[in-house]
Each structure stands twice: as structure tokens, then as C-alpha cells.
N, C-alpha and C positions, 0 to 999 in steps of 0.2 A: 183835218186831223182824221186819220184812220185808226191809229192805235187807241185801244180802249173801246172800240165799237164791236158789236156782235154782227160782223159781216157774215153772210151766208157762206157755207162751204162751196168752193168753186166746182167741186165734183158732184155736188148734190143733184143738179138737174139730170146729169147723165146716169146716175145711179137710180134715181127715181123712175126714169123712163126706160131703163134697161139698156141704154146705149153704151154704158161703160163696159169696156172689154177687160175682163179678168183673164188670167192665163188659160183657164179652162175653156174660155170662149174663143180662143184664137184657132181658127181653122184655115190654114193656108192651102193654096192650090196644090193638088197632087201630093198631099202629105203622106208620110209613113207613120205607123203606130209603133210605139215602144212600150215594153213592159220591163220592170225591174224585178228581179228575183231576190227575195230575202233568204238568208241562210236558214232561218228557223232553228238555229242552234245557239243556245246561250254560251256554250263553251265546247268547241270541238275543232280538231284539225282536219282540213280537207285533204284526203289522201289522193283522190282523183276526181275529175269531172269529165264527163263524156257528153258532148253536144251533137254527136253524129246524127242520131235519129231526129233530134230537134231541127237541125239544119236542113234535113230532107223534107220537112213539112212544106207543102205547096204554099207559096206566099211569103215564106221567111226570107229575108234579105240579108240579115247580118245578126250574128250572136257574138257578143263581146264578153270576155272573161278577164281574170287578173293579168294574164300574159299580154293582153292588148293595151294595158295602161302604161304609158311611157315612164312616169314617176308615180308609183302606186302608193301615194301618201297624201294626206291633207289634214287640216285642223285649223281652227280660227286663231288659236294662240299657241298651240303645240302640234307639230306634225306627228300624231300618234295613231292615226287611223288609216287603214287601207281604203282606197276608192272601191276596189272589188276584192273580196277575199278569195284566195285560191292559189294553187301551185303555178309556178312559172313566172312569178313576179320578181322584179328586181329588188324588192325591199324585204328585209328579214322579218320573219314571224307573220307575214301577211297571208299565210295559208291558214291562219287560226281565226275562227269566228269567236269573238268575245261577247256577242250580243245577238239575240234573235233577229234584230233588225239590220244586221250587217248585210250589205248588198254583195251578191256573188255573180250575177250575170245580167246583161241587158239584151233583150230580144227585140229586134227591129223587123217588122213585117208589114205586108200590104194592108192587113186587117187586124183588128183586135182579136178576132176569133183565131186566126192563124198564130198570133203571138201567144195566146193562152194555151193553145194545143202544144206548141213547141215547148213552153215552160214546163208542162207536165211530163215531157219526154226527156228532159235533161237529167242525166244519171249522175249522182254524186255519192261517193263513198266517204263517210265521216268516221273519224276516230274520236269518240267522246272523251272529254276531259272533265275533271271535277268542276262543278258549278259553285262559284263563290258568290253567295247572295247576301250575306250579312256583313255590312261594312266594319263592324267591330271585330268580328272574326278575321276579316281580310287583313286587318292591321298586323296579325301575327306572321304574315308572309309565308305561311306553309305552302301555298301555291301562288307564285308570282305571275300576275297576268301580263305584265309588260316587262319582259326580261331586260330590255334595253334601259329601262328606268331603274330596275334593281329592287324596287319595293312597291307594294300596293298603296303606300301613302303618296298620293300625287303631290300634295303640298301640306306643309305644316307651318303655321304662323304663330308667333308668340307675342304676348305683351307682358312685360315685367315693369311694374311701376311701384315705387314706394317700398314699404316694408310690411309684408303680409302678417308677420307675427305681431307687429305693433297695431296693425289694422284690426285683427281679431281681438286683441287685448282691450282695445278701446270701444269695441262694439258691445252694446247692451242687449241687442236682439239680433239673432241670426236666423235666416230662413233658407231652406234648401229646396230644390226642385229638380226633377228629371222630366224633360219635355220631349215629346216625340212629334215630329212633323212629317206630313205625308208628301208623296209625289203629287203633282197636279198637272193635268193635261191642258194644253193651251186651247183646244177646241175652237180654233178659229172657224168662221163661217165657211171659208173656202179651203178645201184640202189642197195639198200640193199638186201643182200642174206646171208644165213648161213646154216651150217650143224651141227647137234648135234649127238653125239654118245658116247658110253663108250669105252675108249681106252684099250690097252692091259694091262695096270696097274690098270684098274678099275676106272679111273677118268672120271668124266663128262667132255666131251670135246666139245668145240664149235670152229668151223673154220669159220671165218668171216673176214671182212675188218674193221679195226679199227685204232685207233691212240695211244692206251696205253694198252698193253696186261695185265699188272699186275693190273691196275685199273679196267679193265673189270672183271678180276678174282676175285678181292675183292668184287665188287658189286654183282656178281653172288653168291658168297659164302654167303654174308650177306643176300640176299633175300631168298636163299635156306636153310639158317641156318646150314651150314656145314663148316668145316675148308677149308681155301683156297687151301691147298695142295690136296684136293679132286676134284679140278676144274682145268682144263687145257684150256687155250685160245691160239689159234694158228691163225696167219694171213697168208693167201695165198696172191696171187697178189692182189693189191689194185688199183681200177680204180678211183683214185682221192679221196680227203678228204677235205682239206681246212678248217678244224675245224668241218665239218659236221659229222664226224665219231668219234668225241671225246666223245660224250654222247651215251647212250644206244639206241639201236633200237631193235635188235632181240636177243641180247646176253642172257638176263635173261630168256625170254620166251622159247627159244630153249633149254637152259639148264634145265629149269623146265620140259618141255615136255620129254626130255631125262631121267630125274630122275624118273618121274612118270611112264614112259614106263618100265624102268628097275625094278621098284618096282612091276609091274604087270607081271614080267618075260619076257618082250618083249625087247630084245636087238637088235633092228633094228635102223639104222640111220634115222634121220628125217631132212628134208630139206625144205626150203621155199625161195621164191624170190619175192620181191615186184615189182609191176608195177611202171612205172614212176609216175603215179598219186598217188599211195600209198606213194612213196618216198617223193614227194613234200608235201603231207599232213602230213606225219608221222615223219619228223625230224625237228629240230629247224632251225632258219634263222638268218641272221644278224639282230641285233636290229634296229628297227625303233626308231627315236628319234626326240626330239624338243630341240633346244638350243637357248636361248636368251642371248645375250652378249653385253657388252658395253666396249669399249677400249678408253683410252685417251693417248695422246702423246704431247710433246712439239713441238713448231714450228720447232725445229731442228731435230725432228724425234725420240726422245727418249721416249720409253714407260714409262708411269707413273702409269697407273692403268688398271686393268682388273676385271670386275665384270660379273659373268656368272651363269646362272641356266641351268643345263643340265638334261634332263629327258629321260631315255631309257625305252622302253617298254619291260619288262622282259617276258611278256606273262604269261602263266599259271603256269610255274615252274621256279625255279632258273637256272637250268643247270649251265652255267658259268657266269651268269649275274654279280655276285659280282666281278669276275676277269675282265670281259670286262669293267664294270663301273670304276674299279680302273684305267685302262689304259686311258679310255676316260677322266676321271677326271684330270689326269696328263697332257694329250696331248691337252686339250681344250685351254690352254694358249700358245701353240706352243713351239718351241725350243728357247724361248727368256727369257732374264733377265727382270723380272717384279717386281719392288720394292713394289708394293701395289696390293694385290689380294684378292678378296672375291669370292669364287667359291663354289656352292652347286650343287652336282650331285646326282641324284636319279635313282634307278632301281625300277620299279613299276609293281606289279602283275596285269595282266588283263586276260581275257578269249581268248586272241589271241594266235596264234602259239608261242611257247616259243622262246625267243631270246637266242643265244648262241655264241660259238666261230665261227669266220669266219675270214679268212685272214686279218690281221691287228688288230683284237682283241680289238676293241674300238678306235684304232688309226684313221681310216677313218672318223668316226663321229667327233672326237675331232679336227682333222686337217681341216675338211671342214669349221668349224666355225672359227678356229684360222687363217687360211690362207686367207679366204675371208676377215676377219677383217683387216689383214695386207695389203692386196691389196687395200681395201677401204681407209685405212689410207694413203697409198702412193698417191692415187688420191687426197684426201683431202689436203695433204701437198704439192702436185705437186712435188713429189719426186720419183725417180726411185725405183721400188719395190725391186730390188736386193740391192741397196744402203741402203734402209731402213732396210732390214733384217740384213745386215752386221753391222749396228749400234747397233743392239739389241740382236744379237744371243748369245746363251750360249757358253762359252769357258771354258777351264780348270780352276777350282777354283772358278768360278762364281756360286753364289747360285741360285738354281732353285726355283720354287714356293713352293717346299716342305722344303725350308730353309736348304737344303744340296746341295753341288755340285754334279754333275754327276761324275761317276768314271773317272779316268784319261784316256785320249785319246779322248777327245771331238773334233770331226773334222767337226762339222757343218759348220764353216766358209770356210774351204777348199772345202767342197762338193758344197756349194753355188757358190763359185768362179769358180770351175771347170765346173760346169753345165752351168753357164752363158757364160764362155769362149767357151765351146764346141758348144753352140747354137748360138754363135755370137750375144749375147744379146746386144742390143743397136746399132747393126750394120744393114746393109742392108740384109734383109731376104726375099725380094721379095713379099711384101704384095699383089701386083697385079698379081703375077704369080701363077695362080691356078694349073698349070700342072707341074711345074718344067722344062718346055721345053723352057723357054725364055720369054721375055716380050710380044712377039707377038703371043705366042702359044695359041690355043683355050682352054677355060676352059673345064675340063673333069669331074668336079663334077656336078652331076645332081641328083635331088631328086628321079626321076623316070626314070629307064633305058629305058623305052619306049618313053620318050619325050626328045627332045634336051635340053641341058643346056641353061640357060638364064643368061648371065653375069651381067645384071643390078640387078638381085636379090641376087647376091653373095657378101658376106662381109667376109673379113679375119681378124683374130686376133691371138695374141699369149699371153700366160699367164705363170706366174711363181708361183711355190709353193715348199715348202720344209717341211721336217718332220723328226722325229726320231722314232725309234722303239726299245722297250725294248727287252732284251733276258731273257726268263724265265717267270715263273708264278708270281714271285716277291711278294712284300708286305708281307713278313714274311713266305711265303710258304717254307717248308723244301725241297729244291731242292736236287736231287741226281741222279746219273746215274752209273750203274754198267757195267763192261766189263770183260770178261774172254778170255784169249788167251792161246792156247796150241801149243807147238812147237814139230815137229817131224823131225827125221833125224839122221844122224851119225855124221861125222866130221863137216858137214855143215847143216844148216836148210834146210830141203827139203819141208816142208809144215808148214804153220801157219794157225790155225783155230780160227776165232773170233766167240765167242758166245755172242750175244747181242740182247736185246729185242726190240730195236728201229725199228719202221715200216718204210718201204719205200712206200710212198704214191704217187710216181711218180716223186718226186723231185730229186731222185738219191742218197738218203742217203746211201744205201748199197754200192754203188760205191765209195763214199767218205770214208766210213768206211774202205773199202779195201785199198784205197790209204793211209789212215792214218796209218793203221797197217803196211803196207810195209815201209812207211817212218820211223816209230818209231823203226822198227826192222832192217832197213838197208838192206832189201831184195827186190827182184823183186815182182811186184804186181801180177804176174802170180802164185806166190807160196801161195797166200792168199785165203782162203775159208771163206765165211761168212755164219754162221748159225744163223738165225735171227727170231725174232717175234714169239717166242714160250715160254710160261711160264715154260715149262718142261725142257728147256735147258739153260735159262738165268735168271740172276737177273733183278731187276727192272731198267728200263731205263728212267722212267718218260715218259711224253707224247711227241709225235711228233707234237708239236704245239708251239706257242709263240716264234718262231724263235730260239728255244733252242737246237735242237738235235745235229747239227754239233758242237756247242760250248761244250755242255755237254759230248757228246760221244767222242769227240776228247780228252778232258782232261782225261776221263776214259780210253780210249784206250792207251794213253801215259803211264798212271800209270800201266795198266795191262802189257804192253809191257816191261816196265822196270823190273817188277817182274818176268816175264817169262824169260827174258834174264839172270837175276840173277840165276834162277834155271838151266838154260841151261849151264851157266858157271860152275855151281856146278856139272855138268854132271848128273843132275836129268832128265832122259829122259823117256817118253815125258815130256817136261818141261811145267809147267802151272803157269800162273800169273793171279790173280784176283784183281780188284781194284774198289772201290766205290768212285766216285768223289762227293764231297760236296763243292760247292762254298761258298764264304763268305756269311754270313747271311744278309738278307734284313729285313726291318721292315715295319709294317703296318702303315697306316695313323693314326696320333693322332686324337682322336675323335673330339676334338674341333678345332684344328689348322691345321690338315693335315700334320704336320711336320713328316718326316720319311726319311729313306734311302731306296728308293723303289726298286732299280734294281741293278743287278751285272754288267750289261754291256748294251751298246746301239749300234745300227747301225744308220747311217745318210744318208739321201736321198734328192735330189732336182730334180725337173722336169720342163722342158719347153715344153709346148704343143702348137702346131700351128694348127688352125682349119679354115675351111670355113663353113659358114652357109648360107642357103637359107632363106632369111627373108620372102619370100612368103609362103613357106611350113613348115619352122621350122626344116628342116633336117640339121644335123651337120655331117661334115666329118672331121676326124682328119688326117691331112696330115703328121705330123711329131711329134715325141716325143723324147726329149733328156732326158734320165734318168741317173743321176749320183748317184752311190751308193758306200759308203765306206764299203767294206766287210772285212777290216782288212788284210786278205790274201786270194787270189783267189785260193782255193784248187783245183778246177776244173773249169777253166774259161768258157768253153763252157756250162757247166751246169748252171753257174751263168747267162750267157746271156739268157739261156732258161727260168730261173726264172724271169728275168727282163721282157722279152717279154710276158711271160704268165701272170705275174702280171699286166702289163699294159692292156692287152686285157681284163682280168677279171674286172679290174677297169673301163674300158670303158663301159662294160655292166652295172655296178653299176651306173655310171654317166649319161649314155645316153639312154640305150635301155630297161633295165630290170624293169618291173613295176608290182610287186606282188600286187594284189588287194585283200584286206580283208574287209569284211563287216559283222558286228555283229558276229565277231569271226570266220567267215568261209572264207577260201581261195576260191576266185571265179575263178581263172585261174590256176588250178593245172596241166597244160599240157604245153609242150614245144611249142605247136602250138600257144599258147596265152601268154605265158611267154617267151619273146624274148631275148634269149642270143645272143650275136653278132655272125653273120655268117662271112664267109671269106671276103665278100665284105663290111662288116660293120666296121671291125677292123681298127686301125690306119695303114696308108699305109707304114709308116717307123718308126722303133724304133731304136734309136742310144743308145747303151749301153755304158756308161762311167763307168769303174770300177776303183775305187781308192783302194789302199792297204796301209792304215795307220794302223799299227799293233795295235790290242787291247792288252793291257798289260796282261789281264787275259785269252785271247783266245788261243786255241791250234794253235801253229804256227802263232799266232796273229789274227786268224780268228774271225770274228763277225758273228752272225746270220743275214741273209739278205732276206730270201724268201718273207717276208711280205712287206718289204719296198717299192718296186715299186708301190704297190697298193695305198698307203696311200695318197700321195699328188696329185694324178691324177685328182680327181673330182674338187678340188678348182683351179687347173691350167686350167681346161677346162672352168670353169665359169669366170675366169679372162680373158681368151682368148675371150670368148663370149662377155664380157664387152668391151674388146678392139675392137671387131668387130662391136658392135651395140650401145655401150654407155649405155647399160641396165644391171643392176645386176640381177643375178638369184640366189635366196637364197634357192631353193628347187630342189632336184633331184628325179627321173631321168629327164633328159632334152629331153623328148619325143617331137616329132614334135608339137603335139597339145599344150603342155605346153609352148613351146618356142614361138609359134605364139600368144597364148593368152597373154603372158606377154609383148611381143613386142608391140602388138596392144594396150594394156592397157597403155603403155608408149608413144603412138603416133608414134611408129616405125613400119616398115613393111608395109603391104598393108591393108588398111582399107576396 
């Protein structure tokens, strides 16, 4: 038995020794250096571009502009973005930069120095256009950013359930809130880098870090106007992703450069590496958003009505805004039975950095509003927030706001109860004990390490929040995942090789793949080899995102193993089994009512967060997090603990420290010196991982997707704890010291 064991990650030795090859480590013989030029224009029309002086620079081999792109468009779900902005393109409106990170030219040279010199000599004339940076104002359509779409409202989803007049009439208590959510930078360890070349079979090949090899392949092929089989995408080691590598960065332009070089008779590899500043400017972010919502409940604590307007800033292009909006739209009413609901959710084009996939995929935005509302209702009703949730939580067979029940195996009640029990909710948790060393111990939380702590400034609080997370792209998307297994040996299986396109972005996917193959075949894990993340060797796995890969790959691996064993028993050696898993179909939101069957599976999570806050300086210190997750089956328990701890830390940055500042479409702090991801002394002091294993009927060995769950309820649990500590609600994050102090003083708290 290998399932349920904490097997070490198969890539751990190579990463520890430095042998692992990340894209930036790939230095092929006789390579050329590429640089990508950004527009640096949030909204402007390119009147002309002159590359003459740049092309004359010694060492410059090739400069590509919009006229060199065969089909100058791309996009993960909507083709709404030019590969290169500029005149001479075959696509309408592709001469207009809608974002400072739009790419306008690719310079290929013998050296980086030559490429940098050439970049400075490219002359561009711009006609500046009005910059639309406020998504609410953009909805007026005074300036339409995508004329072909006809409106700045990229998507509008509705939910209409029950009778709102009746809902409000039966509500004894009503709470309202307007919540503001920030952008968040992915800040992966490894900035974008790639190598392009012609492989031994004549294919245009790009080695890069991504999340969906076959989608990359299809988008490259579309832009280059060639068959997909002429394109190969291969992932090397990946230094983090979190959704930030789901969309294009360098894939198409490196493939284009490789193609044009080959046409000139130059078959040399070409490589490029972005700086951290280029990375922060050049890829999408978590959507910023504004949510206004009103909830009503009876005096006994039963929800009666929810009315919400949710606006997400899509930025300049769609990326995955439609999918993220779909999740936020579902999650903004929480994991609760709501008899009467009116919800309108919008994704809106602006000239800001595009919003896209990021861990939680719309869930953190929706849950922040829903869980804050639930906690405010608990205060208004003078009811324990855990008790209030258990009165209203979804269960098997109960209709959600989409007027369908969740798939069987709804365990939100069990997760809430287990989290509360593990945290000793309602019991003595040492509100005055700042150190965990006893009632008389000195406080060790201090805003500034150079100054002694002052206990009179410190307040403690704890908060509760819960959430659910869908598995898969959902809402009618044609989910699929392929796996191929080959068996070698004589009387016994001596080796099993899995061919699978799924990426390992640091979460340990390939390790779990190996465990699942061994379990399905009944062999030792040491006999399993994984050949992964290469379109030349595997069928389509779908994206490594949306908490879907373990669920999808596991079902595909089980099917492939069964077929390989059939061939083995027939003495067809080496035996091979291929399987394409297609889960039950989901359906999209009804245009008018939102009725649908949105997801094939869910995971469930609840968190208790205990904080201390210095009301003089506004600094917050998280002492303890209890995070309970129903994972269905813990395929690799230690890896799950790592995901829980990592998710909590990343969520802490979103809630407390990370403050991406955008003005007039420009990112003002594109460096890690001013965009503050949590350091080792900033993160929660203690994370207690509580793993529940309530089997998902559709999951492989009962497993549910789980990697995004720990992130989702953290921010509202922190704001609940902050209310518990100070008596003040905080409806906007991040909770930077300045913001905390400002709001406390506005409410007459803290030091005036």
C-alpha cells in the first residue's frame, strides 16, 4: 500500500543538490539571447514603430514586431489579446496597447548587451488615449476598450432564487457591508524564463514553466498558424505557479522567434529570462474587487435573504476572468442554504494589469464578503458564529443558490465541528497569554524588534471562517485528463512508466502520480517512473489549477492501470494502457436565473485564527491558525500538511502585508523591496493542520482536491479576530499597519 503514506517528493534530491533544471538554468550550445519590449503604455495607439537603428546594432540577429505574427491574437478562454501590439497586424485593434505590460517587440541578438542596446534604439510614436482604471466607472462605457466586444462589461452573471420581498419581510436582522479586495502578486520563486529551439523531429519547441502544456501548444499553434503537432511544449522544473503561469508569458514570442530564425536558416536556440520587475509587470494578478452585500436572518439565526453586487477588475484582457468570476459568483453567498437570493456579478475591462487565476480562483474574494457577513450577523444576533453556521450550512440534498444540490459527500458541517473542537472554540484559549508561556509570562509580540513590547497596547482576538472549493474548471467546461502506463518485465512487473502531461508546480503532483500508479498496479513505488509535462510524450492532462489535478489524474491513472493490467494478463509485453477520464458534465449559469449544476466535486475547509494587534502601531501578529480540511483521502499526508501551511502563509500575505499599488494603470511598486511578501518573522507562529478523510464518491480512492482550500477563509477569519480584539470591523484588506491605525482611530479606538 502506497496511498496514505508520506512518500518523499521525487524531485526533492535534485532540488536540494541544485541538479534540477529550471528554465532559467537551460543554457544550450550556441544560443541567442532574446529580450521582450513592453509598451509601457496603459492605453495608447501605436502610430509607428521604427526598428532601423536597432537592427543596425552589431550582434542583433532579428527584431520581431506585430507585422511578423501570422495570427496576432491569443487568450486562454477568449482570443482578445494581441501577441505583439503595433501596426501592420492582421487583427483589428491590435495597434492599441491596453496595458503597460503589453508586448510590442522581440529582439534576438548574440548577447544580452546587444539586445539591451537595440531595445533602447527602437523608436515608437504613441497617440495617448484615456486611461480607464476604475472598474465601476468603466461600466458606464464612456470609453470602450474592446470595440469588438461592445462593452467594458466582460461578463455578467446573475442568480435569482426565491422571492426577495418575502425574504426581507421575514428577516428580523439585516446587515450590510461593502468590501474591497486588492490585487495580489504571485511572487513565485522563479521569474519567467524560456528556451526555444527546433527539436530532432523538426518541431518548434519551447521549454518553459507553465501549468497546461497542451493549452500552451494550442495557443502557440494558433498564433503561428501551424498545426499543433508542429509545436512541442515541455516543462522543466517549475519554481512555483499558483495560477500565475496558466496564461501566456513567453511561450508564443519564443516560438515565433524560433520559427522566424529557422526560416532564415538559423537553427540556434534562443533564450530569455525576465527580471523580477519584468515578472511583476508582465503577468496577471489576483483580481481586485468591490462587493456590496446585504444579508437578512430571523432572530433564530436562519438566513432568509442575500442580495449582492460583485465587481471584479478584469484589467486589460480576459485571461481567466470569466472562470474566476464564475467561482466568486457562487461563493459570495457562502456554503449556506439561502432561500432567497439576488446576486449580480461583473468582470469589467480596465487599463489595469489583467486579473487572472490565483490560488482560490475567485473563492477568496467571495468568501471574504460571505464570511464577514456571517460574523456580523452572529454579533447582531448575539449568537456564537459556529452555532450560526451550523444552522445554515449546506448538507447533502440541500439546494444551493444555483437551485441544485452539491454532489453527494457534502461535509461542511463535519469540517466546521472538527475545526471548532480542535481549536477549543468557546473554551479557554488564553486571551491574555501573549507568549504561550503562562499567565505571568512577558509579552513577546512587539511591533519593532528594536523596542520593548508594551502590553497596554496589545489586544488579542480570535475569529472563525469557513468555505468550500470547487474541483475543476466547471460551468460546462469539457473536462478531461489522459494517462498512459507501460509495463515491462517477465513473470513479474519489473517497471511501470507513467506518461502524463500534468505539471508539478511544487505541490508534489508527480510524487502522488507515482503513488497512485503503484497503488493501482499493486507494485512497489520504487518500480514506477514518471515521464511528465511534455506534449511529445503525453495526451492532454488539462490544467494544473482549480484543485483538479489529483482528482482528474487519479481517475485517469486508475483507468490506464486497469487497461495495462489487462494487456499484461494477455501477455502482451510490454503492456500498455491508455485512458481518457471525462467526469460527469457540468452546466453553465442560466443567463437569467443562474440555475445550473456547476461542479463535479468540492472540498470543505474551516479555520480559526488567533491574533494579537498593537493598537498604537497597527501591527498584527498571528499566533495560531487551526485549519481543518476535508481532503477525502490523504494520499500523501505530509504533502497535504505542506499545502495547508503554504496556503495559510500565502493567505497571510494577501490579508495583511501585500499591497500592490496601481495608479492610472501603472504598477508603482514592481519590486519585492516595496511589495512585501511575508518574511519568516511575519508568518503565523503556529499552524495546526487538521485533516479529515470523508471520501468523495467520485474521487480516486475518495480523494478531493485541496491545495487552494487553506487560503480561502483566512482573511475573513483574521478580520473576525481583529473585531474580537478591538470591537471594530475591517472591510478592506490588506490590513497594513497604517490602514489598521487609521480605521481604529476613526472609530475612537487606539491612540489619538
